[in-house]
N, C-alpha and C positions, 0 to 999 in steps of 0.2 A: 338364563332368565333371571332378572333382577326384580326382587319383590320389595315394593315401597310400602313400609308399615310405619305408622306414626302412633306413638303413645300419647294420648291426650290427657292422661292422668285420671285418677279416680276410677279405674276399671273401664275406661273407654279407649278404644283403639280404632284406627282406620286402615283399610287395606286397599291399595289402588289396583283394581282388577281391570285389565285392558279390554277395550271394545274394539274388535277387529275392523280395520278400514273405516275408521270414523274420526273426524277431526277433534271430537271431544277427548279422545285418547283413552280415558278410563272412567270407571265408576268407583267412587269412594264407598266401599262396603264398610259399615261400622260394626264393630264387635263390642258388646256390652256384657260385662261380667255380672252374673247374678248368683244368688245362693243355691240355685238349682243347676247351674252350668251356664256357659256362654250362650248368648243370643245374638244372631246377626240381624242387622237392619239392612235389607236388600242383599242380593247375592251376586249380581253381575251377569254378563252375557253368556249364553250357552255356547261355549267354544272350548276345545281341549286346552288351549294355552291359558284361557281365562280360568278354567277349573284348576289347573296346576298352580296358577298364581294364587288363587283363593286358598287352596290347601296349604301352600307354603306360608301364606300370610297368617292363617290361623295358627300354624305351628310357631311362627315368630312371636305371636301373642302369648305363647305358652300352653297351647291346647292342641288337641287332635280334632280333626273334623268329626270323628265319632263322638266327641264330648258335647257337640252342639245340642242345645236344648230346644231351640225354636228359631223361627225366621219371621221377622216383621217386615212386610212388604209395603213400602210407601206408595207404590202404584204399579200397575200391571205391565208397563213397558219392558221390552226384552232385555234392555241393559240394566234393569233392576231386578226383574223376576226370573230371568232366564235360567239361572242355575239352581233355583229353589228345589226342583224335583231331584236333582243329583244330591243336594245337601240332605234332603229327607231320606233318600235311599241309603246314603252313607251313614246316617246318624239316628234315624228315627225321629228327627226333629219335627215339631208341628210347624205349619205355615199359616200365618194370619194376614188378612187383607180386608179392606173395607168392602161391603156388599156390592156397591156400585161397580167397582173394578172387578170383583169376583164374577159379576154377571157378564162383563166383557170377555173375560177368560173363558167362561162356560160357553158363551155364544160362539166364540172363535173356534173352540175345539169341536163343537157339535155341528158347525155349518158345513154344507157341501163345499168341496175344495174350491169351486169357482165362484162361490157366493160373494166373497169380498171383492173380487175383481169386477163382478157384475155391479156391485154397489158403487165401487169407485168409478166405473164407466158411466153409470147413470148420473152420479153426482157431478162429474166433470162435464158431461154433456149439458146438464141443466145450468152449469156455471158458465157455459159458452166457450169451453176449450176447443181449439181448432182441430180439424180432422187429422192432421199429421201427428198430433199428440195422442189422440184417441186410437189411432191405428195400432200403435205399439201395444196398448193395453188389450185390444182385440186379439192381436197375435199371441200375447201371453195367455189370454183366456183359452184360445183355441189349442194351444200347446199344453194346457193343463198345468201351467206353472204355479197356480194358486195353492197347490199341495205343499209347496216349500215355504209358505209364509211362516215366520218364526213363532207366532202366537199359537199355531196349531199344536205345538208340543208343550205349551206352558202348563205348569202344575195347577190343579185345583186346590185352593186353600182348605185347611182343616177347620179353621176358626175365622170368625169375623172380628173386625176392629170397630168398636162402637164409638161414635163421636163423644168426647168428654170422658171416656172410660179411663180409669186408672188400671193399667194393664197388670195382669197376674204375673209379676216378676218378683219373687221373694227377695227382699233386701234392697229393692230399688223403687223409686217413685217415677214412673214413666207414664205420662198421660197422652192420650190420642187427641189430636185436633184435626177435624175434617176440613180440608182446604181444597175444595174442588176448583177446577179451572184448567190445569194442565191435563188432567183426566177427571172423570166424574167422581172417582173415589179416592183421589189423592189424599194422603194423610201426612201431617207433620207429627213428630213425637217429642214432647217436652219433658226433659229430664228435670224434675222438680227437686233438684238437690243443688246446694250452693256449689258454684264453680270452684274447683280445688286451687285455682291460681288467681282468677280475676275477682273472687269474692272471699276475702280473708275470713278465717274462722272468728266467730264471736268469742268473748270471754267465757270460761267454763260456767255453766249454769244459766247462760243467757237465753238458751232456747232448749226446748224439749225435742225428742225424736231420736230414734235409734239410728246409728250409723249403718250404712249398707256396705256392700263389698268394697266400695271405694275408700272406706275409712282408713286413715293412716297412709294413703298413697300420696297425699299432698295436703296443704293447708285447707281445712274445711271438710276433708273427708267426703263421705257420701250422705251427709245429713241434709234435711230439708231446710227451707227458710230463705233461699235466695232466688234470684231470677233464673238461675240454672242455664242449661244448654238446650238448643233446639236442633234435632235431626230434621232437616228441612227437605230432604229428597230433592225434587226439581222445582219446588215451589219458590224457593228463595235462593238465588245463586249470586256470588259476589260480583261477577263481571259479565254475566250472560242474562239476556232477557228470555225467560222460558217460553217455549212455543205454546201459544194459546190458539187452537184451532177448533173446528167442530168436533164434538164427541163422536167416537166411532160407533155408530148405532144404525144399522140398516133398518131397524124396526121403529125408528123414531116416529112418534105419533104427534108430538107438538114440538115447536121450535124451542130448543134450549138456548141458554145465554151463557156460554162458557166464559166469555170475557167479564161479564157482570159477576159471575161466580168467583172468578179469580180476583177481581178488585175487592170484593167483599172479604174474601179470605185473607188478602194482603193486609187489610185494615185490622183484622183480628190479630194477626201475627205482630203487626206494629204495636198494638196496645199491650201485647204480652211482654215485649221488650226483654228478650233473653240476654244474658251476659255474653253469650257466644252462639254462633250458628255453625253447625256442622253439616254442610250440604253434601249432595251426592256427586258433585263435580267441582273441579277447580280446587278450592282450599277453604279451611275454616276462616271465619271472620267475625268481627264485632260490629256494633252499631247496626243492628237489624232495623231499627226505626229509620235511620238514614237511607238504607238500601230500599226499604219499602217506599219511602217518599220518592226516590228516584224512579222506581218502576211505575208508580201511579202517575207521575208526571210524564213519563215516556208514553204511556197509553193514552193519556189526555192529549198529548201532542199528536199522536198517531191518529186519533179519532178526528181531531180538528183538521189535519191534513187530508183525511179521506173525505170529509165534508166538502172541502174545497175542490177535490178531484171530481166529486159527484155533481158539481154544477153542470157538468156534461154527463148525460146518462151513460152508464157503463154496466157491463156484465161483471160478475165477480172475477172472471178471468182477466178482463180488460183492466179492472181495478188493480189486481195483483201485478200485472205488467207495469202499471204506472206508478206503483208504490216504490218507496226507497228501501232497498235491501242492502246487505253487506257486500254486494257485488252487482254488476249490471245483469239484467234479466237474461241476456244471451249467454252469460257464463254460469247461470244457475243450473245444476244438473237436473236431469229429467225428473227423478223422484222428488227432489227438493221443490220443484215447481208445484207438485201436488200439495205439498205441505204449505207452501206460500199461499195457494188459492184457499186452502182451508182456513188459514189465518185471516185472509182478507174477508172470508165469509163470516168468521166469528166477530170481526169488527163491524161488519155490515149489520149483523143481527143486533149488536149493541146500539148502533145508530138508529135502527128501526124502532127498537124498544124505547129509546129516549125520545122518539118523535122527530129525529133529525134527518131521517131518510125514509124513502118509501119505494116499493116496487112499482115500476111503470105498468099500469093495467094492460093485461093482454100480452105482455112481452114474453117471447120464447126464442132463445133462452132468456132466463130471468134478467131483467135490466133494472138498475136502481138509479135514483136521482136524489139530490139533496132536497130537503123541505125548508 
C-alpha cells in the first residue's frame, strides 16, 4: 500500500484515501493542525484499505489517529463521511456537519431498509423509466438488498456547522460557507490566513493578529490578512463538473431547485477569490474565479441545449437519453443512468422555475416542453 501525502505548508496536509471500484480513484482528506490537535476535513470511504491508508497518512503527517481532535464533513456522501464513525471510535473526535446534510444521514439511518428503493422506484417511474430498468430495482427490493446501502451505517454528527461561522479551532481562522447544490448541506471551509507561499508575508508591524500553528512553516505563517485557502469539498473541482441532481428526500413537500442553489453558491465562492483551492478530488489549484466562470458557462450551455431538446415534449428519462454525456447512453452503467436522470430533472426544475419549460398538463409519466 502506497500512501500519497502532500504537505501544503502552514499546517495543512492532504491524504489520498482510495475509493474502491470508482473512476475518481480517491478522496483528498485534508488534515489541519490546530492548537488542540489535528482536525480532518472529510474522512473517505468506509473500506478496510481506505481506513489503513487514512491511518498511514495521518502518521505521515506526524500524528496518530488517536490524536485527532475533530472531523469537519463537507457533505454526507460516503466517499467523504464514510470513515467518520471509525475516526470517532479510534480518537474520541467530534464530528461536525451542516444541519441539512445531518438530516439526510438521520433519515437514511432510520428508514426501513426498502424505503430508499421504494423512493427510487417511484421517482424513476414518474420520470418515464422503461420497464426493463425498473424490473432490476423491483428484484433488488424483493431480495432485501436495500439493507446494504452505505448510508445506513453513516455516523450521526455531534455538532452542527453554521453558515458564516468562524469554527472553534484554536490557533486557526476557518470559516464555514454554506454552498448547497451538490447536496443540500454542502459546506466549503475558508482558511482566512495568508497563503504561506502564494501570499508573501508583509513587513513586520504591517498587520495585527496572532500567528496560528502554521507560523514559521513558510512565508506568511498562519496569520490572517490574505485571500487564504478554500477547502472546497465537491463544490469546486479543477477538471470535473460536480453532479447536481435532485436532493435525496423522500419526504420532499415542495420542489427544490438544486441547480439554482449551486449557481448561487458558485457566485459566492467566485467573489471570495481564495488564493488557492484545496478540493476533495483531483488536485489543488489556483484561479477559483476562472473555474467558477467555466462552471457557470457550462450550466448555461446545458440549459440552452435542453430547451432546444424540449421543442419536442419529453419525459425526464427521454431527456436524459437525448443529453450529451461523457459516453454514449448505451455504455452508461445501470446505476449511473439513475444519476443522469436525476441531473436531467434538476436542470428541468431550473428551466421551469425560470419560465422556460412547463409540464404538459395531464401527462403521466410527467412530460415537459419548452415555453
